[in-house]
N, C-alpha and C positions, 0 to 999 in steps of 0.2 A: 807790623808785628807787635811792637811794644805797646801800641795803643790798645790792640785787642787783648794783650796779656794783662795790662793794667785794668781794663774794663772787666775782664773775666775774674780777676782777683777781687775786685770790688763787689761784683755780683755774688760770688761764692761767700765772701766774708759777711754779706748781709743776709744771705738765705740759709746758711748752715747754722741754724739757731737751736737745733735739737739733736740729740744723739741719733734719733731715727733718720733724720735727713743726712747726717754724716755717713751713716751706715749705707743708705741708698746710693749716695755718691760713690762710695768705695766699691759697692757691688757693680755699679755701672762701669767703673774703670777696670775692675777685674774681668768682667765678662767681655769688655771690648778688647782687652789685651789677649784674652783666651781665644776669641774668634780670629783675630789677626794672626796670632801665633799658629793656630791649627791650620789656617789657610796657607800660611807661609811654609809650614812643614809639608803639607800635602802637595804643594806645587814646587817644592825645593829642587826638583830635577830639571826644571825649565832653565834654559840658558839666560833668559832675561832677568832671572832672580838670583843669578850667581855672578860673582867676580872671581874668576879662578875656581878654586875649590871651596870658597866661602859662600854662604847663603846670605843674601842681603835682605830678603823678606819683601812682602808685598807693600809694606808701608815704608817707603824709602827714607823718611825723615825720623819720626818718633821711635820706630821699632827696628832700626837697622844699626849694625856695627856697634860702636861703643854706646850709642844711644839706647839700644835694646837692653844692655846690661844695666844702665843707669835706671831705666824704667822698671826693670825687675827688682833692682835693689830698693827702689823707692816703695814698691808695693809689698815686698816680702814681709815687713813687720805688720802690715795690716792683714795679710793673709793669716799670720799667727794669731793676732788679736781676735779676728772674727772666728777662727777655729776654736779658740779657748772659750769664747762667749756663747757660740751657737752650737747646740747639740743635735740639730736636725741631721739625720743620716744623709739626706739628699745634698744639703749644703756642705756637709763635711766631705762627702765624696767629690763634690764639685771643686772645693778648695784644693784638695789633694791632687786631683786631675790637672787643675790649672797650674799648680806648682811643677808637676812632672813635665807638662808641655813646655813651660817656660825654661826649665833646665835643659831640655833637649834642644830647643831653639838656641839657647845660649851657646852651647858647644858648637852648633852648626855655624854661628856667626864667627867663631874663632877670634873673638875680641879679647885681647889680654886685659885691657883696662876694665872692660865689662865684667869679665870673670872675677877679677880681684874685687871689684865693687860688690858683686853679689855675695862672694864669700864673706866679705867684711860685714855686709848687712845681715847675713844669716847668723853670724856669731853674736852681733849686737841684739838681734831679735830674740835669740835664746836667753841672753842675760837679762834683758829688760822686759820681755813680754811673756815668754813661755815657761821659764824655769819655776815660776811660782805655783804651778798646778801640775798634778800628775798627768792630766790630759795633755797639757802643753809639752811636758817632757817626753811623753810617748810620741807625740806628733813630731818632735824634733828628731827622734830616731828615724822616722819615716823620711823626713827632709834630708838627713844625711845619706840615707839609702838611695833616694832619688838622685842626689848630687853624685854619689859614687857610681851608680849605674850609668848616668849620663856621660861622665868623664871616661868610664871604662869603654863605652861604645862610641866615643867621639871619633871623628875622622882624623886622618893623619895631619891635616893642616892645623888642627887645634893644638896638637902636641908640638908641632914644629914652631908654631908662633909662641906658645906659652913658655917653652924652654929658653927663648931669647930673653926672658925677664931676668934670669939669674946667670945665663951664659953670655949674654951680649953678643958681640961680634964673633965669639967662639962657638956659637950654637951650631954652626955647620955651614956648608957651602951650597945648600939647596936654594932654589929660587925663592921658596917661601920664607926661609930664614933670612935671606938677603933682603927681601922686600920688607920684612918686619923690622930689620935693623935700619934700613933706609928710612922707614916711617918714623922710627924713634929719633934719628938724627934730624929729620925734617921738623919734628915737633920742638926739639931743643932750639933749632935755628929760629923758628917762629916765636918761641917764648922769649928769646933774646931780643928780637925785633919789637915785641910788645913792650918789654921793659924800656927799650930805647925811646919809644913814642910816649910812654908814661912820663919819663923824665923830661922830654922835650915839650910836652903839652900837659902839664900836671893838673891844670884846673878844669878844662873842658874836654880834654882828649882830642882825638882827630875826628870825632863825630860818630854817632851810632851807625854801625855797619860799614864804616869807612876803612877799617884796617886793611882789608883785602885790596881795595883800590889803591890806597896810598902806598902800601908796601910793594905791590906788584909794579906800580908805575915808577916808583923811585929806583927799584933794583933792576927791573926789566928781565927778571929770571922766571922760568916756568914754576919753580918751586916756591916762589914768593906770593903766588896768587891763591893763597889758602888762608883760612881763619886761624885764630890763635890756638885753638884746641885746649884752651884753659879759660874757664869762665871768669876767674878773678882778674887775670891779665886782660881779658877782653873788655871788662868794665873799666879798668884803670886806663887802658890805652885809648878806648873809644869814648868814654864818658868822663874820665878824669878821676883823680884820687878822692875828691869829696864824694863822688858817686860810689866808689868802692867802700868808703867808710860807712855810708848809709846802708849799703848792701850787707856788710859784715854786722852792722848793728841789728838789722832785721834778722839775720841768722842767729845771732846771740840771743835776741829777745824771744824768738820762737823756742829755742832750747831751754832757756831759763823759765819761761812761763809753763811749758809742758812739764818740766821737772817739778815745778811748784804745785801744779794741779795733781800730779801723781803722788806727791808726798802728802798733800792735804787729804786726799781720798783713800790713803792706804788703809785706814781703819774703818772704812765705810762700805760694807758689803753691798748696800743698796745701789751704789754708784760704781760697781766694779767694772762695768763695761766702759764707762767714761774714763776711769783710771787707766784701763788697758789701752784705749784708743789714744790717750794722752802720751803714754809711754811709746806706743807705736809711732806716733807723730814725731816724737823726739828722735827715735831711731831712723825714721824715714828722712828727716832733715839732715842728720849727721851723715847718712849714707849718700844723700844728694851732694852734700859738701865734698865728700870723697870723690864722687863722680865728676864734680866740676873741675877737678884737676886734669881730667882727660878729655874734656869736650867743652865747646863754647855754647852755653845755654843761657846767656844772660837775659835774653828777651823772650824765651820760649815759655809758654803758659805753664807747662807741667813742672817747671822748676819752682813755681809758686803755689802749686796745689797744696803741699804740706803746710805752707804758711797760712793759706786761706782756711784749711781745716783747723789749724791751731787757733785762729781767731774765733771760729765757731765753738770749739771745745772750751776755750777760755770764757766765752760768754755763757755757755751752759753751766760751767763750774761756778761762775759768779751768781747765777740764778740759784744754784743749790746753796750757796753761802748765805743768800738772803732769805732762804725758805723759812727760818724760825719766825721772822716778823710777819709772815703772811698767814700764819696758822689762825683759822677763824675761832678756834676754841679758847684763845687767850682772853682773859677777863678784860673789860674795857679799861679798868684802872691800870692794868699792867701793860697795856699795849705800847705806851710811850717808852717804857723800860725795854720792852722787847725790840722796838725799833732801834733804840740806842745800842743795844747789844748786837743787833744785826749790822748796823753801820760800823761798829768797831770790828766785827768779824770780817766785813767786807774790806775794810781798810787794811787789816792784817793779811788778807788773802792777796 
């Protein structure tokens, strides 16, 4: 899995060299999520797609349980950026329909971490992506309306699970509330075990993917045969503290670079879409980091999509910074000066 993820990241970082390519990739992701979501909603009554009263979805990995909320939180800022930039009625309607479908599927999964992650992403998307234009602010009202209607019509299992966030063990004696509380305690237990292995094997960890095996074997308990449910502790316990440092460095670099691109292009209307995509990538990355506290996604490809997009946007932004030295109308005598100016601008960028 990690080999495919590393290869996918490399290919994306080398091919996303224009805003148009980034846009096409985002539309591919959006349409894929829309199709899977609509099929899951249409077949939600089937027993094989449900666990109790919760809907698991037709894609049992990427778009189920907490993972669905993380995927939605990751794509929300891009939905906002594409909406603000593209004024086609068909694409506008498609983006709004996609968001409405995602919100309804979100409440059907009844994932507490996923719901919090999406709310967090929506707030950041407004602040960094949508509030700068009247079109974006209007769309945000529609977003809030979709979220409100989804929650208002959500099944009872959603409310039973969500209220355990603030009530804890006092949420009630129902089977749903008890299961939710048991899940919380189980995750705390696994988090503690991950910290223990991090301290015992700080350099190389227990090996990629080995946490479940070593923890279950050592304890011999049914509740020990689970993953860490925390990406940061998954990396530290399975790959070691140095790997966690590199991972955090990648996260910080993406955020810093996208913030810098956004600031540099703030007064350049010609590159407004690039600026909005950079801000959306910043929000997407922070939203992913929030979701990493609730799921183990250290080796999954879509955890690195935002980073790969950031590499592409950074390359495009640097091309824009070098544009003055490439203008053919510059007199031959002044071209060395123009190149020097371009290099200085590139260095400061």
